[in-house]
LUMZATI-931471 format. One record per residue: residue in three letters; x, y, z of N, C-alpha, C, O in turn. Coordinates in steps of 0.02 Angstrom, whole numbers, plus 50000, padded with zeros to 5 digits. Example, Ala and Ser with C-alpha at 12.3 -4.5 7.8 and 13.67 -1.06 7.14 Angstrom:
# residues 2
Ala506604971650390506154977550390506604983550390507124983450423Ser506424988850354506844994750357506455000250394506705005750402
This chain:
# residues 199
Unk495684980249815495544977249848496074980649900495964983749952Unk496574979149874496974985249943496854989149908496634990249852Unk497214992849986497155001149989497955002249990498404998350002Unk497945011649967498495012649959498695015450025498325019150057Unk499545012850054499685016350104500015021950109500155024150053Unk500245025950161500565030750173500995028750155501035022750166Unk501565031650120502195029150099502655030750170502525035950199Unk503255025850200503555029550252503835035850270504015037650214Unk503965039350297504605046150289505085044850347504975042250402Unk505745047650317506075044650369506295050950399506835051250427Unk505725057850394505725062150442506055061250501506465065250525Unk505895055650526506185054050608506765051850608507055051650663Unk507065049850558507875049350577508245056550522508235056650460Unk508445060250553508585067350539509115068950592509245065850644Unk509385074750567509845081050603509675080550651509955078550701Unk509025082750640508455087050705508485080150754507945080550784Unk508765074850776508975070750829509295076850859509085078350914Unk509515078650847510085083350890509985087950926510445089950963Unk509375091050926509135098250944509015099451027509145104151065Unk508675091751035508655091651114508475083951141508165080351103Unk508645081751199508535073951210507575072551230507265067351240Unk507325080751231506415078351244506095075251188505685070751180Unk506715082451122506325080951036506525074551025506075070451011Unk507095072651027507525066550991506835060751011506385059050973Unk506975058651087506565056551103505735054751079505435049451070Unk505535061451076504855060951024505095059350952504745054950929Unk505415060650923505405059950858505365050250848504995046850812Unk505925047850899505885040850905505375039050909505205036050858Unk504895039250956504175037150975503665038650920503155035250912Unk503815043350887503325043750822503725040050772503355038950724Unk504295037750763504485034550708504465025650726504545020850688Unk504355025850779504075018650833503465018350821503305013050795Unk503035022150829502345023350790502195019850748501815014950748Unk502635023050690502235021550620502525014150602502225010750561Unk503095011950632503025004950617502395000850641502024996850612Unk502395002750686501795000250723500975001450692500424998750701Unk501165005150663500405008550629500565001250538500104998350508Unk501005000850529501384997950450500924991750491500344990750473Unk501194987950542500984980650543500254980450569499944975150563Unk500014984850592499394985550602498894984250506498504980050483Unk499084988150491498764988950441498954980550390498534977250360Unk499754978950397499804971150349499174966350384498744963850347Unk499184965550452498534963250489497824963050452497484958450429Unk497724969950454496924973650411496894972550341496324970750324Unk497264972950297497634968650240497384960150219496954958050182Unk497784957650253497694952350261496824947750257496514944150217Unk496704950950331495954951550333495594953250278495324949650236Unk495634958350283495124962450206495344956550136494864953850110Unk495854955250115495894952750059495614945050064495414942650011Unk495594940350130495374934150139494644933150132494304928550107Unk494454940850172493574939650173493314941550072492874938850039Unk493704945750057493624946649985493564941349940493184941449891Unk493874937249954494234931549913493624925449923493404922149875Unk493354924450002492754919750042492354920549995492234916349952Unk491984929650001491554932049973491454929749895490894927449883Unk491874929949846491954928349776491954920549767491824918449711Unk492054917149807491944909249806491344907749801491034904749757Unk491034911649892490504908749899489984910449844489484906849845Unk490024916449783489544918349767489284914849691488724915049665Unk490214910249652490264907049600489924899549649489534895749621Unk490134898649716489704892149733488924893649707488704890649658Unk488674896949732487844898249736487734900049692487124900749693Unk488074902749609487774900649556487784895449513487454893149466Unk488244894549541488474885649513487874882349519487524880049474Unk487724882449616486954877649609486394879149588485964874649588Unk486214886149563485744891049531485764884649462485294880749452Unk486294884549427486354884049361486194876049348486064873249295Unk486234873849406486274865949420485584864449421485374859549391Unk485124868949459484614864749486484254868249421483784864349413Unk484164874149360484004875349291484064869949240483624868649199Unk484784865849245484784861649210484594854749220484584850649174Unk484454853649274484194849049309483334847749275483084842549252Unk483074853649283482324853949285482434852149188482084847649164Unk482674853949166482734854749055482844846249043482624843448993Unk483174843049092483644836149063483874834749031483944828949012Unk484134840349007484664839748917485474838548936485834834948902Unk485644841248979486134838249007486294836049090486104838949140Unk486754829149086486764827249149487054830749205487484835049195Unk486884829649248487124832349300488014830149313488384834349338Unk488224824449297488964823449294489334825849272489904825749295Unk489074830549191489464833349122489324839749146489654844049117Unk488824842449205488854847949238489464851049253489804855649232Unk489494845049316489834847449355490764844149357491184845149401Unk490864839849287491214841549269491464846449232492054848049239Unk491084849549189491294857149164491584861249221492164863249226Unk490864862449277491054867649315491574867249367491874872249388Unk491714858549395492354858249416493314861149352493874862949371Unk493184860749321493864862349268493834871149297494294874349322Unk493054873449281493074881449301493064882149332492834887849337Unk493184880249382493254881949487494074880349475494504884749482Unk494174875749463494914875349469495514879649423496114880249433Unk495174881549382495534886549332495394895049400495834899249412Unk495054895049415494774899149454495354901649508495704906449522Unk495184894049533495584892949588496194895649605496384900349640Unk496594889449553497344891849515497454898549496498044900049503Unk497104902849476497184910249489497284913349526497784916949528Unk496754913049577496544914849655497124912449718497154915349773Unk497594906249696497894904049734498554907349720499004907249762Unk498644910449661499334914149619499374923649675499754926749711Unk498584924549639498454931049673498574931049752498914935549777Unk498284926049791498684924449868499194924549892499374926449947Unk499544921949841500264919249867500804924349844501334925649873Unk500594926749792500984937249788500924938549848501374939649888Unk500054938749859500124945649906500334942150005500414945050059Unk500354938149993500624935250063501104935650069501284937250126Unk501644934450015502414935550020502594945150020503074948650035Unk502074946050001502074953249986502234956250058502714959750073Unk501654953850105501314954450183501974953150230502204957150271Unk502154948450217502714946150239503444949350219503894950350260Unk503464950350174504044955050183503944963850180504334968150162Unk503414964150200503274970750220503264970050308503434974750343Unk503104965150328503194964450408504084963350423504324964850477Unk504334961750389505004958650402505314967150393505724968550436Unk505164972250346505394978050332505164981650396505614984550426Unk504504982050423504404985950478504774983750545504904987650591Unk504934977150544505354975050609506044977550599506314980650645Unk506404976350532506974979750516507154988750544507684991250565Unk506534991450534506174995750555506254997550632506575002550650Unk506084995150655506104995350726506574993950760506534994950820Unk507074991750736507914987550735508434996150745508844998350785Unk507994999050667508525003150661508555009050719508995012950735Unk507645007450753507235014550782507585013950870507625017850917Unk507735009150863507745006850944508715007150950508995008451003Unk509025005850899509645006250912509735015650898510025019450937Unk509605016450875509635025850877509565028850929509955033650936Unk509255028050966509425030151057509885029951083510035033751130Unk510295024351054511015023051070511515027151067511955028651108Unk511345029650983511875034450949512055039950975511595043650990Unk512545041650986512755050950997512535054250968512065051150943Unk512525061050942512375065750896512965064750844512925066950787Unk513325062550858514185065750788513815057450761513625057350703Unk513745053050790513695042650760513035043850715512955041350659Unk512555048250752512055048250710511875052450642511435051050602Unk512325057750638512565062750597513055058650542512905060350484Unk513765052350546513855047550530513185043750480512865045350429Unk513195039650513512405036950488511815037150455511395032950438Unk511895044950449511335047950439511095045250364510705040950345Unk511595050650325511385046850250511375039450231510985038250184Unk511755033650258511455026850237510995026250262510605022650231Unk510745028950328510115023650345509505028650299509025025750276Unk509565034650291509115037450247509335035050177508885036250137Unk509905031850144509915025850074509545021050084509085019950044Unk509635018050124509455010150151508495010750141508105007750104Unk508395016550197507755014950182507465016850136506925014050142Unk507455019850091507295023750023507205019249997506625017150001Unk507695015449958507985008449931507195003249945506775001149905Unk507265002750024506884996850030506204998450027505824993650018Unk505905004850034505235007250039505495008649957505885012249988Unk505655009249892505435009349825505555001149791505455000449731Unk505704997149820505684990349806504874987449826504524983149798Unk504754991149877504264986649920503654990749870503184987549845Unk503744996749863503025000749819503124998449764502604999149732Unk503714994949720503594992049682503364985149660503294982949603Unk503244981649729503074974749734502434976249753502084971449737Unk502164979949776501464981849797501124983149740500654979149737Unk501134985549708500984987649640500794981849598500294981349562Unk501364976749608501274970449572500654965549583500274962349547Unk500774966749663500194963549690499544965449686499044961949694Unk499614973049668498774977249653498574973449592498074970049601Unk498764973149547498774973649470498614965449483498014963949488Unk499194959049490498714951949507498064952649520497614951049481Unk497964956149601497464953149623496864957949588496324955349601Unk496824961149568496424965149519496324962349445495894963349401Unk496784959349448496794955249351496204948749389495624948049371Unk496494945349435495934939149470495144940549458494724937549424Unk495084950349527494474949549506494224952949465493744956449483Unk494404953149410493944957749337493814949049320493234947349328Unk494274943849300494364938949277493594937049319493064938049291Unk493634934849373493124932749398492504935849393491984932649383Unk492504942849399491784946349365491574946149313491034949049308Unk491864942549238491764942749180491594934549196491094934049161Unk491694927649227491414925849219490604923149255490224918449244Unk490624928449301490074927749359489634931049310489144927549298Unk489664937849272489104940449216488984936649173488404936749152Unk489394932349146489284926749105488914920849104488544919049058Unk489054916849172488434913849203487804915049227487334911249236Unk487894923149241487264925449274486764926649199486164925749192Unk487184928549159486884928649096486574921249077486004919849059Unk487004917949085486584909049048485994907249106485434904849101Unk486374909549162485434909949205484694912549181484144910049193Unk484854918849141484114922449133484014918749070483404919149067Unk484174915749022483994913448958483594905248985483284901548946Unk483754903149088483344898849080483304891149049483764887149058Unk482864890049022482834881748994483434882248911483614877148881Unk483564887248896483964886548841484454886648838484764888848790Unk484794883448911485674883348909485914878048885485624872548882Unk486454879148866486504869548837487394871448898487534875648940Unk487824864148861488324860548880488854867348864489194870548903Unk488784867948804489154870348747489184878848784489694882148778Unk488684881148813488734885548824488974887548913489154892748942Unk488884881448929489354883848989490204880948974490444880249030Unk490444880048950491084876948930491404884748884492014885848883Unk491054888048861491244894248839491474898748898491834903348879Unk491364898648958491504903849022492434901049037492884904449060Unk492464893449012493174890749015493714897148975494314897048986Unk493564899748952493864904348869493924911948898494244916648873Unk493524911848962493334919048982494124919849041494414924949061Unk494254913249053494894912549107495524911149074496034913249101Unk495584907649017496114907248982496274910648957496794909948925
């Protein structure tokens, strides 16, 4: 669900700023544009993950409706019992989805804060003299490198959580689809087994 972003490069914040005013300004502009690209990427990721989760839920509801129709024809499983079990299954999946979504959104918020901090640094750099910049350069590199490393680890954690949810959802859907293929041979016990796939 998440795409791997290009890691932030601190090449724009280097001793090379002092070569000339035009080079310095160009490097600042490039670094600023990089921060804008991170911001745009965050918006794209939020929309993309939201669309993916909405699609998965839509599939789940559609499949549930088809199963309900099959069981209604058989008349051996009451609609009330079926709905109760499916409500439990949906609640378990929703809980996993919300956990994944919250981790993702928290990561995105942190990424936005990182981007804003980056912009503030870039804006302030334009006011530094060459001597000031050389003095602050090592500290800026260290701080940015540390933040980028933390964010990379968090990103990998979020990717794992989202992927795990996606895999769980896929297994549940495949199982329910296999029940649908059984047609009138489905039992309430068959449907209950889907809960064990989630837990």
